[in-house]
C-alpha positions as CSV (number, residue, x, y, z in Angstrom):
1,M,-110.4,77.1,69.6
2,A,-108.7,80.4,68.7
3,T,-108.7,81.7,65.1
4,I,-105.3,82.1,63.7
5,D,-104.5,84.9,61.2
6,V,-103.0,82.5,58.5
7,D,-101.7,85.0,56.3
8,K,-99.5,86.6,58.9
9,L,-98.2,83.0,60.1
10,R,-97.5,82.2,56.4
11,D,-95.5,85.3,56.2
12,Y,-93.6,84.9,59.5
13,L,-92.9,81.0,58.3
14,R,-91.7,82.3,54.8
15,D,-89.3,84.9,56.4
16,Y,-88.0,82.1,59.2
17,C,-87.3,79.5,56.6
18,G,-85.9,82.0,54.1
19,T,-83.6,83.1,56.5
20,A,-82.6,79.9,57.5
21,M,-82.1,79.0,53.9
22,F,-79.7,81.8,53.5
23,N,-77.7,81.3,56.5
24,G,-76.4,77.8,55.4
25,F,-79.4,75.7,55.6
26,P,-80.2,75.3,51.9
27,A,-82.8,72.3,52.5
28,A,-85.2,75.0,54.1
29,F,-85.7,76.0,50.6
30,L,-88.0,73.1,50.5
31,D,-90.1,74.3,53.5
32,V,-90.5,77.7,51.7
33,V,-91.7,76.2,48.5
34,D,-94.4,73.9,50.7
35,I,-95.6,76.8,53.0
36,D,-97.0,78.5,49.8
37,S,-99.1,75.5,49.0
38,M,-100.3,74.8,52.9
39,D,-103.9,75.3,53.9
40,G,-104.4,76.9,57.5
41,V,-104.3,73.8,59.6
42,E,-101.2,72.6,57.6
43,L,-99.4,75.7,58.5
44,C,-100.4,75.5,62.1
45,R,-99.1,71.9,62.4
46,K,-95.9,72.9,60.4
47,A,-95.4,76.0,63.0
48,E,-96.1,73.6,66.1
49,D,-93.5,71.3,64.5
50,M,-91.0,73.9,64.5
51,G,-91.7,75.0,68.2
52,I,-93.3,78.3,67.0
53,D,-96.1,79.7,69.6
54,L,-99.2,80.3,67.4
55,N,-100.5,82.6,70.2
56,R,-98.7,85.4,68.4
57,F,-101.0,84.6,65.7
58,V,-104.3,84.8,67.7
59,V,-107.2,87.1,66.4
60,G,-110.1,88.2,67.8
61,E,-109.6,87.6,71.5
62,S,-110.4,89.8,74.1
């Protein structure tokens, strides 16, 4: 199992959803609010549901 940098993932998801919100998808605001309260597992599930490659956020692999 890989270790994910959840702080980096959280920042990415905030930017991703925030951009969507300001580009005509106001429902993305709910995602931005939810992202701040999610734990690491929930963030990973959310990212996977959105089609985001979690390998970008893996830390500590040689």
